[in-house]
N, C-alpha and C positions, 0 to 999 in steps of 0.2 A: 780167233781173238786171243790176245796175250793174256797171261795170268794176271788177275787183278791185284792191285796194291791194297793193303789193308792198313788202317791206322795202328800205331803202337798201342797196345792194350794197357790202359791205366791201372788195371788190376795186377799187372806184372811190372811195369815201369811207372813210377809216380809221375803225375802231370808236371811237377816242377823240375823234373830231371830230363836230360837229353837236349838235343838241338831243337829250338822252336821252329816248326813248320806249320803250314796251314793244315789243321785237323790232324796233326801228328802223322802226316803221310810222308813217304820218301821225297827227298829233294832230288830232282833229276835235272839234267843239263838242257833238255829241250822238250818240246811237245811231241816229238816223234813217238808213235805207238800209243799215244794217249787218246782217250775219247773226250775228256774234259781236262783242261789245263788251268790250274789255279796259279795266279801270278799276282805280284804286288806292283803298284806304281807309286813309289815314294817321291811324289812331286806335287807341289802346290803353287806353281808359278802363275796360276790364274786367280789367286785369292785376292779379294778386294777388302777383306776385313781382318779377321784373326787368322794369321798363318799358323800352321802346325799339322795340316793333313798329310804333309810329307812323312810324318812319323806313323801314320795310320797302319800301313801293312805290317810293320814290326810288332806293334802291340796287338793287332788283331790275330797275328800268328800266336802270340802268347796266350791270349784268351781263348783261342780256338782249341787249346788243349782240353777244354771241357766238353768238346763234341765227342759223342760216342758213335758207334757204328750204325745204329738203327733208329729211324724216326719213330717216335712213340705213338703218333696218331695213325699214320699211313702204313706203318710197318716196313717202309722202304729201307733197303740196304743199298745205298748208292754206290758204295765201294765194291759191291759184288755185281751190280748192274752195269757198271762202267769202269774203265781203267782211268783212274784219277791220280794225279800227283801234283806236287808243288814244284813249279819250274823256276822259282826264285823271283827276283825283282827285275823288271825291265830296265834297260839302260836309260838314264835320265840326265838332263842338264839343268841344274838348279839356277843358273845365272843367264840362260839364253832361252827365252820362251819358244821361239820358232824352232830352234834345234831340239828343244825338249819335246815338242809336239811331233816332230819328224821321227825322233827315236822311239816314241811310244807307238806310233803307227807302224814302224818297221817291226817292232817286237811282236805286235799282235798279228801283223800280216804273216809272220813266220809261224805263229800258232795256227792260223787258219790254213796256211799252205800244208801244214802237217796233218790236216784233217781233224783237228781237235776243236772243241767249242771253248772259247775263252771265258773264264769266270774270274774277273779282276777285282782286286781290293785297292782302292785309291787312298790318298791322292784327292785333290779337289775335283769339282765336277767338270772342269775343262778337259780332264783326261778322257772323258767319254767321246769328245769330238775326234781325236785321232784314232780311237778304237773303232768308231763308226766308219772312218775313212778306210780302215782295213777290212772290216767285215761286210761293208756294203759296196764294195767296188763293182760287183757284178750287177746289182740292182738295189733300189731303195728298200729299206726294211721298215716294218712297223715298229712302234715304240710304246712300251708301257713304262711310265715314268712316275715314280713315287718321290714327292718332294714338297717342301714348303714353298718353293719358288719355281716359277715357270722357266727361268733361265733362257728367255727368248728376248732379252734386251739387245740393243744394237751395239752401242759403244759406251765406254767408261773413261773418265779422266781425259777428255779430248776425243781423239780418234782411235782409241785402243779397242779393237774389235774382238780380242781374244782374252776373255776372263771367264771365271766360273759362273758369271751371270749371262753369258752369251752362247753357250755351246749348241743349243738346239735351234737357235736362229741360224747360225752358220751351217748346221747340219741340213736344214731345209734348203737354204740357198745353194748348197753344194749337191743337192739331190741325193743325200745319204739316207734320209728318212722320208716316208710318205706322210705328210701332215694329216691326210684324211684317215690314216691308220695309226694315229698317235693319240694317246690319252695321258693326261697329266693329273695325278690324284694327290690331294692333300694340300693344295695351294692355299696360302693364308698369309696374314701379316700385313703391315702397312706397306704402301707402294710409293714409287717416286712420282707417279702421275695417274690421274683417273683413267687414262687410255693405255696404261702400261701393257695390258694383256690383249689389247685389240688386235695387234699384229698376229699373235698366235691364233686367235679365233678366226681371223680373216683368212688364214691359210687352210683352215679346216681342222685345226687341232681341237680336241675335246678337253676343256679345262674344268676339272672338278674341284671346286673350292671345298675347304674343310667343312663348312656349314652344310653343304649338300651331302657330303659323306656321312655326317652325323645324322642327318634327317633320313637318309635312305639305307645306310648300313652296308657292311662289306659284301654281303652276298649279292645284293642288287647292283652295286657299283662294279664289282668284278665281272658279273654277267654281262654288263654293258661293255666293259673293257674287252672282254673276249669277243664280243660281236664286232667291235670296232677293228680289231687286228685280224680277225678271221683266222684262216688256217695257213696263211703265208708267213714267210720268215719274219721273226720279230725279235727285237732287242729289248732287254729289261734293265732299267737303271734305277737303283735304289739309293737315294740320298739319305743318309742317316738323320738329317735334320727334319725329315718327314715325321719322325718320332718326336713326341713332346720332350722338351729339354729336361723335364723332371725325371725322365727315364734315359735320356741320352744327352747329357750336358756337354760332352766333349765334341763340339763342332764349331765351325767358323762363324756361322750366321744363325744362331738359334732363334726360333719363333715359338712362343708359347701356343698352346691349344692344338697340339698335334696328335698323331695316332698314339695309342698305347702300344707297347711291344706286342701284346697279345693280338691286337687288331692287325698289326703289320704281319705277324706270322700267318694269320688267317688269310689275308689277302694273297700272300705269295703262294700259299698252298692251293688257292683257287686258280692259279695259273696252270694247273695240271692240264696237259693236252695242248697248250700253246706251243707253236713251232719256234722255240727259242734258239737263236743262233749265236747268242752271246749275252752276257750279263755282267753287271758290276755292282759293288757296294762302295760308295764314296763318302768323302767329307768327315771321316772319323779323325778327330784332332786330339790325340792323347794329352798334349799340354793343358787342355782345358777339361779333362775328364776327372771323374771322381770314382775312385776304387775300381777302375777298369770297366765301369758300367757301359759306356758307349762302345768300347772295343768289343765287349762281350755281346752287345746287341748286334754289332756289325758281323761278328763271327757267326752268330746264330742265324742272321738273315742270309749269310752266304751258304750256310748248311741247308736252310730251307730252299734256296734257289738250286743248290746242287741236287737235292732230292727230286725236285720237279724236272730238272734237265735230264737226270739219269733215267727217270721213268719215261720221259719223252724219247730218249735214245733207244730204250728197250722196245717201246712201241714202234719206233721207226724201223728197227731191225725186223720186227714181226711183219710190218706192212710192206717192207721193201723200198722205203724211201721217205723223204720229208716233203709234205705238200708244199708246192711252190718252189721247190729247189730246182735250179737249172740242171 
């Protein structure tokens, strides 16, 4: 294994100094030699309401300067368990949706080809579709999806099939995710039609509305989520609008009544042991943020995911392989 990269020490170089990278890690040219590749997707070509998530990666990098080396609860030192670096932003096209999706897919495919697990910062939620096209080429993956919205609508504004409200419908249709190994947690808010979520449920997706989450609590919900995805390869997508807008106001389509940041952290920690083959944090829109709160939440959730993935990789090395991996 290559020597691990460590973040710049804030006790030696102040957080407001130097080049902003994810978690103050080195910026490298590619994912070659990495176990986990942190990357940005500055693209919001699928946004149907308030644009601005294209600016998310830059501000999350800034706020991630607050991340230190060790997780205070688990004691995890992710940068020692895995070789992690910031590989920069993927190539995007802000004026051509189809080309933008193709560029994102190619960028993540290069990460996967290098043998690294992609951990992305978006960008609106449509970016998850081309990411799944890259990581699920060999087989469908399970999905644990934290969000206020199911994102399984069909079309918007006529026959437009690619928006941040449609990625997981397209992913099921394309055979990228196994709907019977998919759970969506935190769904809430007014909807377009009484039958809006019927399609998702008919495919076998488990849709957990916020009211059920409140009644049952994080421990029980995440135990069910783990049963649903089992030990086969699974993708984790965290939409920042799953968090209540009082704590994460900087997002395109806010919905009141969401998770607290503490609940969100607890749920991601309960992913420990899941065979995560990729993850993302999306929909951070700095133009609507207050004092960097949403970007800080995004950076923190990315660190929580990083710790879980790094522990999984360490366990995978000890066991000699990832369950369900071809």
